[in-house]
C-alpha positions in Angstrom: 5.2 -8.6 11.9 1.9 -7.1 10.9 1.0 -5.2 7.7 -1.4 -2.3 7.3 -2.6 -0.8 4.0 -3.3 2.9 4.6 -5.3 4.5 1.8 -7.1 7.7 0.9 -10.8 7.3 0.3 -13.0 4.3 -0.2 -13.5 2.9 -3.7 -16.7 3.5 -5.5 -16.0 0.8 -8.1 -17.7 -2.5 -7.1 -15.3 -4.8 -8.9 -12.3 -3.2 -7.3 -13.8 -3.7 -3.8 -14.7 -7.3 -4.6 -11.3 -8.1 -6.1 -9.5 -6.6 -3.1 -11.7 -8.5 -0.6 -10.6 -11.8 -2.2 -7.0 -11.2 -1.5 -7.6 -9.5 1.9 -9.3 -12.7 3.1 -6.5 -14.9 1.8 -3.8 -12.7 3.4 -5.2 -13.2 6.9 -4.0 -16.8 6.7 -0.4 -15.6 6.5 -0.1 -12.4 8.5 -2.1 -9.9 10.5 -3.3 -7.6 7.7 -5.5 -4.5 8.2 -6.8 -1.9 6.0 -7.2 1.7 7.1 -9.1 4.1 4.9 -9.0 7.8 5.4 -12.0 9.7 4.1 -11.0 12.8 2.3 -13.9 15.4 2.4 -15.5 15.9 -1.0 -15.6 19.7 -0.4 -11.8 19.6 -0.7 -11.9 18.2 -4.2 -12.3 21.8 -5.6 -8.9 22.8 -4.3 -5.7 22.7 -6.3 -3.9 19.4 -6.6 -1.1 20.7 -4.4 -3.5 21.8 -1.7 -5.3 18.5 -1.8 -2.0 16.6 -1.4 -1.1 18.8 1.6 -4.4 18.2 3.3 -4.2 14.4 2.6 -0.7 14.5 4.1 -2.0 16.0 7.4 -4.6 13.1 7.6 -2.0 10.4 6.7 0.6 11.7 9.2 -2.0 11.5 12.0 -2.3 7.8 11.4 1.4 6.9 11.2 3.3 5.9 14.4 6.9 6.6 15.3 8.2 3.0 14.7 6.1 2.2 11.6 8.1 1.1 8.6 6.5 3.2 5.9 6.5 2.1 2.2 4.8 4.4 -0.3 3.1 2.8 -3.3 4.5 5.3 -5.8 5.3 5.3 -9.5 8.9 6.6 -8.6 9.5 3.7 -6.3 11.6 0.6 -6.7 10.3 -2.2 -8.9 10.7 -5.9 -8.0 9.8 -9.2 -9.5 7.3 -11.1 -7.4 10.0 -13.3 -6.1 12.3 -10.4 -5.2 9.4 -8.6 -3.5 8.8 -11.7 -1.3 12.5 -11.8 -0.5 12.3 -8.1 0.5 9.3 -8.8 2.8 11.2 -11.6 4.4 14.3 -9.4 5.0 12.0 -6.8 6.7 10.6 -9.5 8.9 14.0 -10.9 9.8 15.3 -7.5 10.6 12.7 -7.1 13.3 10.2 -4.7 11.6 7.1 -5.1 13.7 4.7 -3.0 11.6 4.9 -2.3 7.9 2.6 0.3 6.6 2.0 0.5 2.8 0.5 3.8 1.8 -1.7 4.6 -1.2 -2.2 8.3 -1.7 -4.9 10.2 -3.4 -5.2 10.6 -7.2 -2.5 13.3 -7.3 0.2 11.4 -5.4 1.9 12.4 -2.2 2.9 15.7 -0.6 6.6 16.2 0.1 6.1 15.7 3.8 5.0 12.1 3.2 8.0 11.4 1.0 10.2 12.7 3.9 8.5 10.5 6.4 8.7 7.3 4.3 11.3 4.6 4.7 10.9 3.3 1.1 8.9 3.6 -2.1 7.5 0.7 -4.1 6.3 0.8 -7.7 4.2 -2.0 -9.0 4.8 -1.1 -12.6 6.2 1.6 -14.8 2.7 2.2 -16.0 0.4 4.5 -14.0 -2.7 3.0 -12.4 -5.6 4.7 -10.6 -5.2 5.0 -6.9 -8.3 2.7 -6.7 -7.1 -0.1 -9.0 -3.7 -0.3 -7.4 -5.4 -1.7 -4.3 -6.3 -4.9 -6.1 -2.8 -5.2 -7.7 -1.0 -4.6 -4.4 -3.2 -7.1 -2.4 -2.6 -9.7 -5.1 1.1 -9.2 -5.1 1.3 -9.2 -1.3 -0.6 -12.5 -1.3 1.7 -13.9 -4.0 4.7 -12.9 -2.0 3.6 -14.8 1.1 2.6 -17.8 -1.0 6.1 -17.8 -2.4 7.6 -17.6 1.1 5.5 -20.6 2.2 6.5 -22.6 -0.9 2.9 -22.9 -2.1 1.9 -23.5 -5.7 0.1 -20.1 -6.4 3.2 -18.6 -8.1 4.7 -20.3 -11.1 8.2 -19.8 -12.3 
């Protein structure tokens, strides 16, 4: 199984990039993990929120393959404890999912066409976080999940 994080736009916040890189490096010890960033043209930022979501969707859909298992990071998604999230990843692996793609949309969320294409939705909290900050939180939780599965001492319960 391999995991890809597909995201809209690079972050312009240095501490977000630095924090993400810490967990990205750690994850490579457990699983093939890649990050794919779609650059959304700045000229499109003047359009309505709905139009921006539609245009982001076109770009996202171009990157998704037929057999990808797509999980949206979305405030309306399922919430898990860290242990339950690790169990869910294990179930996906055992069930034969070869490529899991977690998707972070732009600042206004996802267009309906992306919701239709997705296999699942995951919420990391009932609170709302910026689409940039969620990268660090997600990477840390993904790392934590694999450390739990390996029985390592990173996670304390």
